[in-house]
C-alpha positions as CSV (number, residue, x, y, z in Angstrom):
1,M,0.0,-0.1,0.0
2,K,1.1,3.2,-0.9
3,R,2.0,6.3,1.8
4,R,-1.0,7.9,0.5
5,E,-3.0,5.5,0.3
6,R,-2.1,4.2,4.0
7,T,-2.3,7.9,5.5
8,R,-6.2,8.3,3.9
9,Q,-7.0,4.7,5.3
10,L,-5.7,5.8,8.8
11,I,-7.3,9.1,8.8
12,E,-10.7,7.4,7.4
13,L,-10.3,4.6,10.0
14,G,-9.8,7.7,12.6
15,G,-13.0,9.5,11.7
16,L,-15.0,6.0,12.4
17,I,-13.9,5.8,15.8
18,A,-14.8,9.7,15.9
19,K,-18.1,8.9,14.7
20,A,-19.5,6.4,17.0
21,D,-18.6,9.0,19.4
22,L,-15.6,6.5,21.3
23,I,-13.6,9.1,21.9
24,E,-16.3,11.3,23.9
25,L,-16.9,7.9,25.4
26,T,-13.5,6.8,26.6
27,G,-12.7,10.5,27.1
28,D,-10.0,10.4,24.7
29,D,-8.6,7.5,27.2
30,R,-6.4,6.0,24.3
31,A,-5.7,2.7,25.8
32,V,-9.3,2.0,26.5
33,I,-10.2,2.7,22.8
34,L,-7.3,0.1,22.2
35,G,-8.7,-2.2,24.7
36,L,-12.2,-2.2,22.5
37,L,-10.6,-2.8,19.2
38,V,-8.2,-5.8,20.6
39,E,-11.5,-7.1,22.1
40,A,-13.6,-6.7,18.9
41,A,-10.4,-8.8,17.0
42,A,-10.8,-11.1,19.8
43,T,-14.2,-11.8,18.7
44,L,-13.5,-12.4,15.3
45,R,-11.0,-14.7,16.0
46,G,-14.0,-16.9,17.8
47,E,-16.4,-19.5,16.8
48,A,-19.1,-16.1,16.7
49,R,-17.0,-14.7,13.9
50,E,-20.0,-14.8,10.9
51,Q,-22.8,-13.8,13.3
52,Q,-20.7,-11.1,15.3
53,L,-19.7,-9.7,11.7
54,L,-23.5,-9.1,10.6
55,L,-24.8,-7.8,13.6
56,W,-21.8,-5.3,13.4
57,R,-22.5,-4.8,9.7
58,R,-26.1,-3.8,10.6
59,R,-25.4,-1.7,13.1
60,G,-22.7,0.1,11.0
61,R,-25.0,0.3,7.9
62,R,-28.5,1.8,10.0
63,A,-25.9,4.5,11.4
64,F,-24.3,5.4,8.5
65,D,-28.3,5.5,7.3
66,S,-29.5,7.3,9.5
67,D,-26.8,10.4,9.0
68,L,-24.7,9.3,12.6
69,S,-27.7,11.3,14.4
70,G,-27.5,11.4,18.2
71,D,-27.9,8.0,19.6
72,A,-28.1,6.2,16.2
73,M,-24.6,4.6,17.5
74,S,-26.7,3.3,20.9
75,K,-29.5,1.4,19.6
76,P,-29.3,-2.2,19.4
C-alpha cells in the first residue's frame, strides 16, 4: 500500500472512531479505545465470527443510513 493510500485509510478509520463517539465516551483514553479494538479482534477470532460480523455490519449500516445522528450508535 502506498504512503498516500495508507494515510487516507488511517484518517478514515480515525473518523469512524470519532463518528462512533468513542473519543468522547472514553474521555479520549487511547488505552480504552485500543482495548475495545483488541476485544473486537478477539471476538472475530472466535467461533461466533460470522454472526458477530453480521450484527456489526447491520448496526454500522443503520448508523450510516440514519446519518449518524444522536443516539443512532446506541440502538441495538
